[in-house]
C-alpha positions in Angstrom: -0.1 0.2 0.2 2.8 2.1 0.8 4.2 1.7 -2.6 1.2 2.8 -4.3 1.1 5.9 -2.5 4.4 7.0 -3.2 4.5 5.7 -6.9 0.8 6.0 -8.0 -1.1 4.1 -10.5 0.3 3.1 -13.5 -3.3 3.2 -15.2 -6.2 5.1 -14.3 -8.3 3.4 -16.7 -10.3 1.8 -13.8 -11.3 5.4 -13.0 -13.1 5.7 -15.9 -15.0 2.6 -15.6 -16.1 3.4 -12.2 -17.4 6.8 -12.8 -18.7 6.2 -16.0 -22.4 5.8 -14.5 -22.1 9.3 -12.5 -25.1 11.9 -12.9 -24.2 14.8 -11.0 -26.9 16.6 -13.0 -24.4 18.4 -15.4 -22.4 16.5 -17.9 -20.0 19.1 -17.5 -19.4 18.3 -14.0 -19.6 14.6 -14.5 -16.6 15.2 -16.9 -14.7 16.8 -14.4 -15.2 14.1 -12.2 -13.6 11.5 -13.9 -11.0 14.0 -14.7 -10.2 14.9 -11.3 -10.6 11.6 -10.0 -7.9 10.4 -12.8 -5.5 13.0 -11.3 -6.2 11.9 -7.7 -5.4 8.4 -8.6 -2.1 9.0 -10.1 -1.0 10.4 -7.1 -3.1 9.2 -4.2 -0.6 10.4 -1.7 -0.3 14.5 -3.1 -2.7 17.3 -1.9 -5.2 18.5 -4.6 -3.1 21.0 -5.9 -0.2 19.0 -6.7 -2.1 16.1 -8.1 -4.2 18.2 -10.4 -0.4 19.8 -11.7 -1.4 23.1 -12.9 -3.7 26.0 -11.6 -6.3 25.7 -13.8 -6.8 22.2 -13.3 -6.8 23.0 -9.5 -9.3 25.4 -9.8 -11.6 23.3 -11.8 -11.2 20.5 -9.0 -12.1 23.1 -6.4 -15.3 24.5 -8.0 -16.4 20.7 -8.2 -16.2 19.9 -4.9 -17.7 23.4 -4.5 -20.6 22.7 -6.5 -23.7 21.8 -4.7 -24.6 19.3 -7.3 -21.1 17.4 -6.7 -22.9 16.1 -3.3 -20.8 13.4 -1.7 -23.6 10.6 -2.2 -23.7 11.6 -6.0 -20.0 11.2 -6.5 -20.1 8.0 -4.7 -23.2 6.4 -6.1 -21.4 5.2 -9.3 -18.9 3.7 -7.1 -21.4 2.0 -4.5 -23.1 0.5 -7.7 -19.6 -1.1 -9.3 -18.7 -2.5 -5.5 -22.2 -4.2 -5.2 -21.6 -5.8 -8.8 -18.1 -6.8 -7.7 -19.6 -8.3 -4.5 -22.2 -10.3 -6.4 -19.6 -11.8 -8.8 -16.8 -12.7 -6.2 -18.5 -16.2 -5.7 -18.6 -16.5 -2.0 -19.3 -14.8 1.2 -18.1 -11.2 1.6 -16.7 -9.7 4.5 -17.4 -5.7 5.6 -14.9 -3.9 7.4 -16.4 -1.0 9.6 -13.8 0.9 11.3 -13.5 5.0 12.0 -10.6 7.9 11.3 -9.7 10.9 12.4 -8.1 13.7 10.4 -6.5 16.1 12.5 -6.0 19.6 11.2 -4.8 21.3 14.5 -2.4 23.3 13.2 -5.1 25.0 10.7 -6.4 27.2 13.2 -8.1 29.1 10.7 -9.7 26.0 9.0 -14.2 26.7 9.6 -16.1 23.8 10.1 -13.8 21.3 12.3 -14.5 20.1 15.6 -12.9 18.5 18.7 -11.4 15.0 17.9 -9.6 14.3 21.2 -10.8 14.4 24.9 -10.8 18.5 25.0 -11.9 21.5 23.0 -8.5 22.4 22.7 -7.3 24.1 19.1 -4.3 21.5 18.5 -7.1 18.8 18.8 -9.5 19.6 16.1 -10.5 18.2 12.7 -13.2 15.6 10.9 -14.4 12.2 11.5 -14.9 9.6 8.9 -16.5 6.2 9.8 -16.1 3.4 6.7 -17.5 0.4 5.7 -15.0 -1.3 3.0 -16.2 -4.8 1.6 -13.5 -7.6 1.1 -14.0 -11.0 -0.1 -12.6 -13.5 2.4 -9.2 -13.8 1.0 -8.7 -9.9 1.6 -9.2 -8.6 -2.2 -10.9 -5.2 -1.5 -14.2 -4.6 -3.5 -15.0 -1.1 -2.4 -17.0 1.1 0.1 -20.7 0.4 1.0 -21.1 3.2 3.4 -19.1 6.3 4.3 -19.9 9.2 6.7 -17.8 12.3 7.3 -18.4 14.9 10.3 -17.5 17.7 12.7 -18.2 16.8 16.6 -20.2 19.6 18.2 -18.3 21.0 21.4 -17.6 18.7 23.9 -19.7 19.5 27.3 -17.7 20.7 30.3 -18.8 18.3 32.5 -17.4 15.3 35.3 -17.3 11.6 34.5 -20.4 10.8 36.4 -22.5 14.3 34.6 -21.4 12.7 31.0 -22.8 9.0 32.2 -26.0 10.3 33.4 -26.2 12.5 30.1 -25.5 9.8 27.5 -28.2 7.2 29.5 -31.2 9.5 28.6 -30.0 10.3 25.2 -31.2 8.3 22.5 -28.5 6.0 20.2 -29.6 8.0 17.1 -28.1 11.4 18.4 -25.0 9.6 20.0 -22.0 9.0 17.4 -22.3 5.6 18.1 -25.1 5.5 15.9 -22.5 5.6 12.8 -22.0 1.7 13.4 -25.9 1.4 12.8 -26.1 3.5 9.8 -23.0 1.8 8.0 -25.0 -1.5 9.3 -28.3 -0.2 7.5 -26.4 1.0 4.2 -24.6 -2.3 3.9 -27.7 -4.5 3.9 -29.2 -2.2 1.5 -26.6 -1.7 -0.9 -25.4 -5.3 -0.6 -26.8 -7.8 -4.0 -29.5 -10.1 -3.0 -28.3 -14.0 -2.6 -24.6 -12.7 -1.6 -24.0 -13.7 2.4 -22.4 -10.6 3.6 -20.7 -10.5 7.3 -20.1 -7.0 9.4 -16.5 -7.1 11.4 -16.2 -4.3 13.8 -13.9 -3.8 17.1 -15.2 -3.4 20.3 -16.4 -0.1 20.0 -19.5 -1.7 18.0 -20.4 -3.9 21.3 -23.2 -1.9 22.5 -27.1 -3.2 22.5 -28.4 -1.3 20.0 -26.1 -2.7 17.7 -27.2 -6.5 18.3 -30.8 -5.8 18.2 -30.3 -3.8 15.0 -28.7 -6.4 13.4 -31.2 -8.9 14.7 -33.9 -6.6 13.1 -31.9 -6.5 9.5 -30.9 -10.2 9.6 -27.8 -9.0 9.3 -24.8 -11.7 10.1 -21.8 -9.6 12.3 -18.3 -10.5 13.9 -17.4 -8.0 16.9 -14.8 -8.0 19.2 -16.5 -8.6 22.9 -16.0 -5.7 25.1 -17.9 -6.6 28.3 -18.6 -10.3 29.4 -22.5 -10.2 29.1 -25.1 -11.8 31.1 -27.0 -14.2 29.2 -30.7 -15.9 29.5 -29.9 -19.1 30.7 -32.7 -21.1 29.4 -31.6 -20.0 26.4 -28.2 -20.4 26.6 -27.5 -24.3 27.7 -27.5 -23.0 31.2 -25.1 -20.4 31.0 -25.0 -17.1 32.5 -22.1 -15.0 31.2 -20.7 -15.0 27.7 -17.1 -16.4 28.9 -18.6 -19.5 30.6 -20.5 -20.4 27.6 -17.4 -20.2 25.6 -15.6 -22.3 28.2 -18.1 -24.7 28.2 -18.4 -25.3 24.2 -16.2 -27.5 22.5 -12.8 -26.1 20.5 -13.2 -26.6 17.3 -9.2 -26.4 16.7 -6.2 -24.9 18.1 -3.3 -23.2 16.7 0.1 -21.6 18.2 1.5 -18.1 16.8 4.3 -16.1 17.3 3.3 -12.1 18.4 6.3 -10.1 17.8 7.3 -7.0 20.0 5.7 -3.7 19.6 7.2 -0.9 21.4 7.1 -1.4 24.8 5.3 -5.3 24.5 7.9 -7.9 24.6 7.3 -10.8 21.5 5.5 -13.7 22.8 3.8 -17.0 22.0 0.1 -17.1 22.1 -2.1 -20.0 21.8 -5.8 -19.8 20.2 -8.7 -21.7 20.2 -11.7 -21.6 18.3 -14.9 -22.2 20.0 -18.6 -21.2 19.2 -22.1 -21.2 21.1 -25.5 -20.2 20.5 -26.7 -17.7 23.1 -29.3 -15.2 24.1 -28.0 -11.8 25.4 -29.9 -10.4 28.5 -30.6 -6.8 28.1 -29.2 -4.3 30.6 -30.9 -1.8 32.3 -31.8 1.1 30.0 -32.8 4.6 31.3 -36.6 5.0 30.0 -36.1 2.5 27.1 -37.1 -1.0 27.5 -35.1 -3.5 25.6 -35.6 -7.2 24.4 -33.0 -10.1 24.6 -30.6 -10.4 21.8 -29.7 -13.6 20.3 -26.0 -14.2 19.3 -23.8 -16.5 18.2 -20.5 -16.6 19.9 
């Protein structure tokens, strides 16, 4: 990946194919989108002015991005359609990885429209947030983006830890930043082609109850890293009351030993890994003012 960023792509024919069906309600904008995408694809590690090569092309690119007709959804629509076609043609299951990226513009103090990206409202911790859902084959070949959201946070309230917890407890999930996981899951289901098995893969930040129940509603498969040892409904979980208990009681499907290299302060080590599975029903925890139902899950 680093070599591609440094050297650029040898051919931009794929760009023309990817955006051939772009429709920004203006043929001139459609052509400019393709041309600008070609410039950026040839030099993906460069800023816009450097990638475009001359002042006229740079101005044309900025006019494109500043045009109300060139919305993010309009630009991405042909890519979403091409991604769906690749998903349908890969001949098997598709993994959709969700993750969040933070863009820091702390040194650009006059830039407007930014928000805090750290734990404070400090000027040096400001930027934008992007949440992606990126599709891959099971062998790791990228197929394209199926969901993308970019936003700036509002100012962080001046409150202590307990005040923050109490505020979040009475805030609807749709009004929290955590809604990014639900939005990406919904758009993944909507944009995936019929008949293609899709599994959303996410880290421990997505381990919250609304994600589990939303996936159940959408009949979506997922693989997430557990953050808490959740309580289970014993009668639906082979008598087990906790997730770790259910896994420890389950038979091992296989095991392997791997060598983990050192990383900074962490020493190199040997890790033993086992694969265990169990069908369980997660017990909902208390939610202020909002009843919750149990959520079936596969561990």
